[in-house]
C-alpha positions as CSV (number, residue, x, y, z in Angstrom):
1,M,6.3,0.7,16.1
2,K,7.6,-1.6,13.7
3,Q,10.4,-1.0,10.5
4,M,9.5,-1.5,7.6
5,Q,11.4,-4.7,5.5
6,G,14.0,-3.4,2.5
7,L,11.1,-4.5,-0.3
8,D,8.6,-2.8,1.3
9,T,10.9,-0.1,1.3
10,V,11.6,-0.2,-2.4
11,F,8.2,0.6,-2.8
12,V,8.2,3.4,-0.9
13,S,11.6,4.3,-3.0
14,M,9.2,4.1,-6.0
15,E,6.6,6.0,-5.2
16,R,6.0,9.1,-7.9
17,A,2.9,11.2,-8.1
18,T,3.0,10.0,-11.8
19,A,3.6,6.6,-10.7
20,P,2.1,5.5,-7.2
21,V,2.8,2.1,-6.1
22,H,-0.4,1.0,-4.5
23,I,-1.9,-2.3,-6.0
24,G,-5.9,-2.9,-5.8
25,S,-9.0,-4.7,-6.6
26,I,-13.0,-4.3,-8.1
27,L,-15.1,-6.2,-6.5
28,I,-19.1,-5.8,-7.1
29,Y,-21.4,-7.4,-4.8
30,D,-25.7,-8.4,-4.9
31,P,-27.1,-6.6,-2.6
32,S,-30.3,-9.3,-2.6
33,T,-28.6,-11.7,0.1
34,A,-27.9,-8.8,2.8
35,E,-30.4,-8.4,5.2
36,G,-34.0,-6.5,3.8
37,G,-32.1,-7.2,-0.1
38,F,-30.6,-3.7,0.5
39,V,-27.4,-2.2,2.3
40,R,-26.6,1.5,2.6
41,F,-23.3,3.2,2.7
42,K,-23.7,3.6,6.3
43,D,-23.9,-0.5,6.9
44,I,-20.9,-1.0,4.8
45,L,-19.4,2.5,6.9
46,A,-20.2,0.2,10.1
47,F,-19.1,-2.6,9.0
48,I,-15.7,-2.4,7.8
49,E,-15.1,-0.3,11.2
50,N,-16.7,-2.8,13.4
51,R,-13.9,-5.5,11.4
52,L,-10.5,-3.2,11.4
53,H,-8.5,-5.1,13.9
54,M,-8.3,-7.8,11.4
55,A,-6.1,-6.5,9.6
56,D,-2.7,-4.9,10.4
57,T,-2.7,-2.9,7.7
58,M,-6.2,-0.6,7.9
59,R,-5.0,1.6,11.3
60,Q,-1.3,2.0,10.7
61,K,0.3,4.6,8.9
62,M,4.4,4.9,7.8
63,V,6.9,7.3,8.9
64,K,10.1,7.8,7.6
65,V,13.1,8.2,9.1
66,P,15.5,11.8,8.2
67,F,17.0,11.8,5.4
68,G,16.2,8.9,4.4
69,I,19.1,7.2,6.1
70,D,17.2,3.9,7.4
71,Y,13.6,1.9,6.8
72,P,10.4,3.9,7.6
73,Y,8.3,2.7,10.2
74,W,4.7,1.6,10.9
75,V,2.9,3.2,13.8
76,Q,-0.6,3.6,15.0
77,D,-2.3,6.1,13.5
78,S,-3.9,7.8,16.4
79,N,-5.6,10.4,14.2
80,F,-7.5,7.4,12.0
81,D,-11.1,8.8,10.6
82,I,-12.6,6.2,9.3
83,E,-14.4,8.2,6.7
84,Y,-11.6,9.6,4.9
85,H,-10.4,5.9,3.7
86,V,-14.5,4.6,2.8
87,R,-15.6,6.9,0.0
88,H,-19.7,7.0,-1.4
89,I,-19.2,7.6,-5.6
90,A,-22.1,6.4,-7.7
91,L,-21.9,5.9,-11.5
92,P,-23.5,8.6,-14.0
93,S,-26.5,6.7,-16.2
94,P,-26.2,4.4,-18.3
95,G,-23.8,3.0,-15.2
96,D,-22.3,0.5,-18.1
97,W,-19.1,-2.1,-17.5
98,R,-17.0,0.9,-19.7
99,Q,-18.0,3.8,-17.2
100,L,-16.9,1.0,-14.4
101,C,-13.6,0.4,-15.8
102,I,-13.2,4.3,-16.5
103,Q,-14.1,5.7,-12.9
104,A,-12.0,2.6,-11.4
105,A,-8.8,3.6,-13.5
106,R,-9.6,7.4,-12.0
107,V,-9.1,6.7,-8.7
108,F,-6.8,3.9,-9.1
109,A,-4.1,6.8,-11.0
110,R,-4.5,9.0,-8.0
111,P,-2.0,8.7,-5.6
112,L,-2.4,8.0,-1.3
113,D,-2.3,10.3,1.2
114,L,1.6,8.6,2.9
115,S,0.2,10.6,6.1
116,R,-2.3,8.4,6.7
117,P,-2.2,4.9,6.6
118,P,-2.3,3.9,2.9
119,W,-5.5,2.5,2.1
120,E,-8.8,3.9,0.7
121,I,-12.0,1.6,-0.5
122,T,-14.2,3.9,-2.9
123,V,-18.3,2.6,-3.0
124,V,-19.8,2.9,-6.6
125,E,-23.5,2.9,-6.6
126,G,-25.1,2.7,-9.8
127,L,-24.0,-0.5,-12.0
128,D,-27.4,-0.4,-13.6
129,N,-26.3,-1.7,-16.8
130,I,-23.5,-4.3,-16.7
131,D,-23.9,-7.8,-18.0
132,G,-24.1,-10.0,-15.5
133,V,-24.7,-8.1,-12.7
134,A,-27.6,-8.1,-10.8
135,K,-29.5,-4.6,-10.8
136,G,-29.3,-2.7,-7.7
137,S,-25.6,-4.2,-7.2
138,Y,-22.7,-2.0,-6.5
139,A,-18.9,-2.2,-6.8
140,M,-16.0,-1.5,-4.2
141,L,-12.9,0.3,-5.9
142,T,-9.8,-0.5,-3.0
143,K,-6.2,0.3,-3.4
144,V,-3.8,-0.4,-1.1
145,H,0.2,1.1,-1.0
146,H,2.2,-2.1,-2.2
147,A,4.4,-1.5,0.8
148,A,1.5,-2.7,3.1
149,I,0.8,-6.0,1.1
150,D,1.6,-7.9,-1.6
151,G,-0.7,-10.5,-2.9
152,V,-1.3,-12.8,-0.3
153,S,-1.2,-10.8,2.3
154,G,-4.0,-8.9,0.1
155,V,-5.9,-12.0,0.0
156,D,-6.1,-11.9,3.8
157,M,-6.6,-8.8,4.2
158,M,-10.2,-9.5,1.7
159,H,-10.8,-12.0,4.1
160,A,-11.2,-9.3,7.3
161,L,-13.6,-7.5,5.5
162,H,-16.4,-10.4,4.0
163,T,-17.6,-12.8,6.4
164,M,-18.6,-16.4,5.0
165,T,-22.0,-16.0,5.5
166,A,-24.8,-13.5,4.5
167,D,-25.3,-12.7,8.5
168,R,-23.6,-9.2,8.9
169,H,-24.0,-9.4,12.7
170,E,-21.5,-12.4,12.8
171,P,-19.1,-12.7,16.0
172,V,-15.7,-11.2,15.7
173,P,-12.8,-10.8,18.2
174,R,-12.8,-8.2,20.1
175,D,-10.6,-4.5,19.2
176,T,-7.7,-4.1,21.6
177,W,-6.3,-1.6,19.4
178,R,-4.6,1.0,21.0
179,P,-2.8,4.0,19.0
180,E,0.3,5.1,18.9
181,P,2.0,8.8,19.5
182,D,4.7,9.7,16.2
183,P,8.1,8.7,17.2
184,S,10.4,11.5,18.0
185,Q,12.7,11.9,14.7
186,V,16.2,12.0,16.6
187,G,15.4,8.5,17.8
188,M,14.4,6.9,14.6
189,F,17.5,8.7,13.0
190,A,19.8,7.8,16.1
191,R,18.4,4.3,15.6
192,G,18.9,4.5,11.6
193,Y,22.5,5.7,11.9
194,A,23.3,3.0,14.6
195,R,22.0,0.3,12.0
196,S,23.6,1.6,9.3
197,L,26.9,0.5,10.9
198,M,26.2,-2.9,11.4
199,A,24.8,-3.0,7.7
200,P,28.5,-4.9,6.2
201,L,27.7,-7.5,8.4
202,R,24.2,-8.2,7.7
203,Q,24.9,-8.1,4.7
204,A,27.9,-10.4,4.9
205,V,25.2,-13.1,6.8
206,A,23.1,-12.7,4.1
207,M,26.3,-13.5,1.1
208,R,27.0,-16.7,3.1
209,N,23.4,-17.8,3.3
210,A,22.7,-17.5,-0.1
211,V,26.3,-18.9,-1.1
212,P,24.3,-22.5,-1.6
213,G,22.2,-21.2,-3.9
214,M,24.5,-19.4,-6.0
215,V,26.4,-22.7,-6.2
216,R,23.2,-24.7,-7.7
217,A,22.3,-22.0,-9.8
218,T,25.5,-21.4,-11.5
219,K,25.4,-25.8,-11.9
220,G,22.1,-26.1,-13.7
221,L,23.3,-22.8,-15.6
222,I,26.6,-25.3,-16.7
223,S,24.1,-28.3,-17.1
224,K,21.3,-26.1,-19.5
225,E,18.9,-27.2,-17.0
226,F,18.3,-23.0,-17.0
227,D,18.6,-19.9,-19.1
228,F,18.7,-16.1,-18.9
229,K,17.2,-16.4,-22.8
230,A,14.3,-14.9,-21.5
231,L,15.9,-11.8,-20.4
232,I,18.6,-11.8,-22.2
233,Q,16.2,-11.8,-25.6
234,A,13.5,-9.8,-23.9
235,P,12.3,-6.8,-27.4
236,R,11.8,-3.5,-26.8
237,T,8.2,-3.1,-27.0
238,R,5.0,0.0,-26.2
239,F,4.7,-1.7,-23.2
240,N,8.8,-0.8,-21.9
241,G,8.9,3.4,-21.1
242,T,8.4,6.3,-18.6
243,V,4.9,5.8,-17.6
244,S,2.4,8.5,-18.2
245,P,0.6,9.4,-15.3
246,H,-2.8,8.3,-17.0
247,R,-4.5,4.7,-16.4
248,M,-6.4,2.4,-18.5
249,F,-8.3,-1.1,-17.5
250,D,-10.2,-3.6,-18.1
251,A,-11.0,-6.9,-17.4
252,R,-12.2,-10.6,-19.2
253,S,-13.8,-13.0,-16.9
254,F,-13.8,-16.9,-18.0
255,K,-15.2,-20.7,-17.1
256,L,-12.7,-22.4,-14.1
257,S,-13.8,-25.5,-15.7
258,D,-12.6,-24.6,-19.0
259,V,-9.1,-23.4,-18.1
260,K,-9.1,-26.8,-16.6
261,R,-9.5,-28.4,-19.9
262,I,-7.1,-26.1,-21.4
263,R,-4.4,-27.4,-19.8
264,A,-4.7,-30.8,-22.1
265,L,-3.0,-28.4,-24.8
266,A,0.7,-29.3,-23.0
267,Q,1.7,-32.1,-21.1
268,G,2.2,-31.1,-17.0
269,A,0.5,-28.0,-17.8
270,T,-0.7,-25.9,-14.9
271,L,-3.9,-23.2,-14.4
272,N,-1.2,-20.5,-14.4
273,D,1.0,-22.1,-17.9
274,V,-2.6,-21.0,-19.7
275,M,-3.7,-18.0,-18.2
276,L,0.4,-16.9,-19.5
277,S,-0.2,-18.8,-22.6
278,V,-3.7,-16.7,-22.8
279,V,-1.7,-13.1,-22.2
280,G,0.7,-14.3,-25.0
281,G,-0.9,-14.8,-27.5
282,A,-3.8,-11.5,-26.3
283,M,-0.2,-9.5,-26.2
284,R,0.9,-11.1,-30.1
285,R,-2.3,-10.1,-31.7
286,Y,-2.0,-6.5,-30.4
287,L,1.6,-6.2,-31.7
288,D,0.8,-7.8,-34.6
289,H,-2.3,-5.3,-35.4
290,Y,0.5,-2.1,-35.2
291,G,2.7,-3.9,-37.0
292,E,5.2,-4.3,-34.2
293,L,5.5,-7.7,-33.2
294,P,8.8,-9.2,-32.5
295,D,10.9,-11.8,-33.5
296,T,11.7,-13.0,-29.9
297,S,8.8,-13.6,-26.7
298,V,7.4,-11.2,-24.7
299,T,8.8,-11.8,-21.5
300,T,6.9,-11.7,-18.2
301,M,7.5,-11.1,-14.4
302,A,5.8,-13.3,-12.4
303,P,6.3,-12.8,-8.5
304,I,5.9,-16.0,-6.2
305,S,5.2,-15.6,-2.5
306,V,7.8,-17.0,0.1
307,R,5.3,-16.2,3.1
308,D,4.3,-19.5,5.3
309,E,1.4,-19.6,7.6
310,S,3.8,-18.0,10.8
311,E,3.5,-14.8,8.6
312,K,-0.2,-15.2,7.8
313,N,-2.1,-11.4,8.5
314,T,1.2,-9.8,8.7
315,M,2.3,-6.3,6.8
316,G,4.4,-6.3,3.8
317,N,5.9,-8.7,1.4
318,Q,7.2,-11.7,1.6
319,V,7.8,-12.7,-2.9
320,S,10.2,-13.2,-4.8
321,A,9.8,-14.0,-8.6
322,M,10.3,-15.7,-11.7
323,F,10.9,-14.3,-15.2
324,V,9.1,-16.2,-17.9
325,P,8.6,-15.7,-22.0
326,L,5.5,-15.8,-22.6
327,G,5.8,-17.1,-26.7
328,S,4.3,-14.1,-28.8
329,H,6.0,-15.3,-31.8
330,I,4.3,-18.1,-32.3
331,P,1.8,-18.2,-34.0
332,S,0.0,-21.4,-33.1
333,V,-1.6,-22.0,-30.0
334,Q,-1.2,-25.3,-28.5
335,E,2.9,-25.1,-29.6
336,R,2.6,-21.5,-27.5
337,M,1.0,-23.6,-24.3
338,R,4.3,-26.4,-25.0
339,Y,6.9,-23.6,-25.6
340,V,5.5,-21.4,-22.4
341,T,4.9,-24.7,-20.1
342,E,8.6,-25.5,-20.5
343,E,10.0,-22.3,-20.4
344,T,7.7,-22.5,-16.5
345,V,9.6,-25.2,-15.9
346,K,12.7,-23.8,-16.1
347,A,11.8,-20.7,-14.6
348,K,11.0,-22.5,-11.4
349,G,14.3,-24.8,-11.2
350,F,16.4,-21.8,-11.4
351,T,14.6,-20.1,-8.9
352,T,14.0,-23.1,-6.7
353,A,18.2,-23.3,-7.3
354,L,18.9,-19.8,-6.6
355,G,16.1,-20.1,-3.3
356,A,13.4,-17.8,-3.8
357,R,13.0,-17.0,0.7
358,Q,17.3,-16.6,-0.1
359,S,16.3,-14.0,-3.1
360,A,14.0,-12.6,-0.9
361,E,15.8,-12.3,1.8
362,M,18.9,-10.8,0.3
363,A,16.7,-7.9,-1.4
364,K,16.0,-7.0,2.1
365,L,19.6,-5.6,3.0
366,T,19.9,-2.9,0.3
367,P,20.9,0.6,2.2
368,A,17.8,2.9,2.5
369,P,19.8,5.6,1.4
370,A,20.9,3.8,-2.2
371,M,17.3,2.9,-3.1
372,N,15.9,6.4,-2.6
373,I,18.6,7.8,-4.4
374,G,18.9,4.9,-6.9
375,A,15.0,5.2,-7.6
376,M,15.1,8.9,-7.9
377,L,17.7,8.9,-10.6
378,Y,15.5,5.9,-12.5
379,S,13.1,8.8,-12.2
380,R,14.6,11.5,-13.3
381,L,17.0,10.2,-15.6
382,K,14.2,8.7,-17.2
383,L,16.6,5.3,-17.7
384,A,13.0,3.8,-19.4
385,D,13.2,5.0,-21.8
386,H,17.1,4.0,-22.6
387,I,17.7,1.4,-21.0
388,K,17.2,-2.4,-22.5
389,P,14.2,-4.1,-20.7
390,V,14.1,-7.5,-19.0
391,I,10.5,-7.8,-19.1
392,N,8.1,-6.4,-20.6
393,T,5.0,-7.5,-18.9
394,I,4.4,-8.5,-15.4
395,V,1.4,-11.3,-14.3
396,T,0.6,-12.5,-10.7
397,N,-1.8,-15.0,-10.5
398,V,-3.7,-14.9,-6.9
399,P,-6.2,-17.0,-5.6
400,G,-9.1,-16.4,-4.3
401,P,-12.0,-17.4,-2.2
402,P,-13.1,-21.5,-4.0
403,V,-16.5,-20.5,-2.0
404,P,-18.8,-16.9,-2.2
405,I,-17.9,-14.9,0.1
406,Y,-20.2,-11.4,1.9
407,S,-19.8,-8.6,2.6
408,T,-22.2,-6.4,4.9
409,G,-24.3,-10.0,3.6
410,A,-24.0,-8.6,0.7
411,K,-22.6,-11.3,-2.0
412,L,-19.5,-10.8,-4.1
413,T,-20.4,-11.6,-7.3
414,G,-17.3,-10.6,-9.1
415,L,-13.1,-9.7,-8.2
416,Y,-11.1,-8.2,-10.2
417,G,-7.4,-6.9,-9.2
418,M,-5.5,-3.7,-10.4
419,L,-1.5,-3.8,-10.2
420,C,0.5,-0.7,-10.3
421,L,3.0,0.7,-12.9
422,V,7.1,1.8,-12.3
423,D,9.0,3.2,-15.6
424,G,10.2,0.1,-17.5
425,V,6.7,-1.2,-17.3
426,K,3.2,0.0,-18.9
427,L,1.2,-2.7,-19.1
428,G,0.3,-4.8,-15.9
429,H,-1.8,-8.3,-15.6
430,V,-3.9,-10.2,-12.1
431,V,-5.3,-13.5,-13.2
432,H,-7.8,-14.0,-9.8
433,S,-10.0,-17.1,-9.4
434,Y,-13.3,-17.3,-7.7
435,V,-15.6,-20.3,-6.3
436,D,-16.6,-21.1,-10.5
437,D,-14.8,-18.3,-12.4
438,V,-11.4,-17.1,-13.8
439,T,-10.6,-13.2,-13.7
440,V,-8.1,-11.2,-16.0
441,S,-7.5,-7.7,-15.8
442,F,-4.6,-5.5,-17.0
443,T,-3.8,-2.0,-15.4
444,A,-1.9,0.2,-18.9
445,C,-1.3,3.3,-19.3
446,R,-2.6,5.9,-21.7
447,S,0.7,6.0,-23.4
448,A,0.9,2.3,-24.5
449,V,-2.5,0.9,-24.5
450,P,-5.3,4.1,-25.8
451,D,-7.5,1.4,-26.7
452,P,-8.7,-0.6,-23.8
453,D,-11.4,-2.0,-25.4
454,F,-9.2,-3.5,-28.5
455,Y,-6.4,-5.4,-25.8
456,S,-9.3,-6.8,-24.0
457,Q,-10.8,-7.9,-27.1
458,C,-6.8,-9.7,-27.7
459,L,-7.1,-10.9,-24.7
460,Q,-10.7,-12.9,-25.5
461,D,-9.6,-13.9,-28.7
462,S,-6.5,-15.4,-27.3
463,Y,-8.6,-18.0,-24.7
464,D,-11.4,-18.8,-27.3
465,A,-8.3,-19.7,-29.7
466,H,-7.0,-21.6,-26.8
467,L,-10.4,-23.1,-26.2
468,A,-10.9,-23.9,-29.9
469,A,-7.8,-26.0,-29.9
470,T,-9.0,-27.8,-27.0
471,V,-11.7,-28.9,-28.2
472,A,-10.8,-29.8,-31.6
473,L,-7.5,-32.2,-29.6
474,E,-11.4,-33.7,-27.6
475,N,-12.7,-34.6,-30.5
476,V,-9.6,-36.4,-32.3
477,A,-8.8,-38.5,-29.2
478,N,-12.6,-39.2,-29.0
479,E,-12.1,-40.7,-32.5
480,T,-9.1,-42.0,-31.7
481,T,-10.4,-43.7,-28.6
482,P,-11.2,-47.6,-29.6
483,K,-15.0,-47.8,-29.3
484,P,-16.4,-50.7,-26.9
485,A,-16.9,-53.7,-28.1
486,A,-20.9,-53.8,-29.8
487,A,-23.2,-55.7,-27.8
488,K,-24.1,-59.1,-28.8
489,T,-27.5,-58.6,-31.3
490,S,-28.5,-62.7,-31.2
491,K,-30.2,-64.5,-28.7
492,A,-29.6,-65.9,-25.7
493,K,-29.8,-69.7,-26.1
494,P,-32.4,-70.1,-23.2
495,A,-31.2,-71.7,-20.2
496,K,-31.7,-75.4,-19.9
497,R,-34.4,-76.1,-17.6
498,K,-33.2,-77.6,-14.3
499,A,-33.7,-81.2,-15.3
500,K,-36.4,-82.2,-12.6
501,P,-34.8,-85.1,-9.9
502,K,-36.5,-88.5,-11.4
503,A,-39.2,-89.0,-9.8
504,K,-39.1,-91.6,-7.3
505,A,-42.5,-92.8,-8.4
506,A,-42.2,-96.7,-7.9
507,N,-40.9,-96.5,-4.9
508,S,-43.5,-93.9,-4.2
509,N,-46.4,-95.7,-5.4
510,S,-44.4,-98.6,-3.9
511,S,-44.4,-96.9,-0.4
């Protein structure tokens, strides 16, 4: 039995039937690499069951403390049933990309059963008409409650369910898992009450540890190394407000090599800066289409992992965040890239000065009753419809494996992320890299993005504009680069023949 941390408990408190707080992904597999060239559902079931012990998340359920006076606990589920968690469906004909997106959005919109280990995998067959996807391919729609994982630990879970080769019989460590009985409600209440008495002391210690970071941040604000413009100037848009129960999903895929080229638009730009600028351009195009483009830039929250190697394959969230304006008020692609790059440096500077780890630790100390009451009031009073927003969207960057991976012998050919939405943020993006591709996926509330095809096209158009600006920049650079001197065309003078040594004829003759 293990107790949740504060940030994990925040996600439990925020859970609502109309706004479930889980994250997920769409994984597409080509079974031609598997033994016999095909994969059956029972093969997938057996493969996952054989590797459950490689990820702590898979067989633990949450148990809440009576009256919510303390953080919930993770307990090994004695009634675990793999067939409840792994389901099987098929797309109707013609089985195209749009149908897969609709099905993924429907599955994702439904809450998880929090009395069981909070994850599900839905195997989807019938992907027969998706461009670039081999015939016979299938997808796995995954969803896991955000209290159990963040982006990085989600990657750990994905690694547990994949192999580096197509051999599905690859040996795995011995399974030593043992189920646990549910803890006593009286015992949890007593421990929770005792912990609540010690809460002020823990908070005081955390505050003392946070003071150096707060001093550094204050100095940076005074010297104008960074500021709060991103939060203060975030405009109210259709992407803010109370979320509905309905979800929309779509994604675009780009070549990693081209994304790297686009970095040339701004000195010091990173891959993350490129994707932030692309998203900013897409939001600009979408809002401008509806005549709703604000004068100030939309702002995103970008989660930052503070998980270190010692915390690898552990449950829960080890994240902080930075807040970055996306330059949606700037029409020029190159100027937007420069703006986003500069603002990202400022945001990182502020987060570093404050201390990302200390910020995450502070979030862990909020008392559970305060979290529960705050989340309830925020939701029931629909405060998101009345309070000025500080962000307009979320963009999270989760690096994927740089080499192909396999599940049940089938090669993973497509990887797309899905993000939970909460009141106040109706649009979220996930950036994934995998081998030679970068994908940008978005999850949206239907009331904010009723036309996901159009927003998806906005993402594509924004990316194309960035690539076109890069090509133009490269052409200018090629034209201004001095050409190497032309090779001389005059015939080279033949080398003088080496003079023969003077004949010693006379001597010879004389000899």
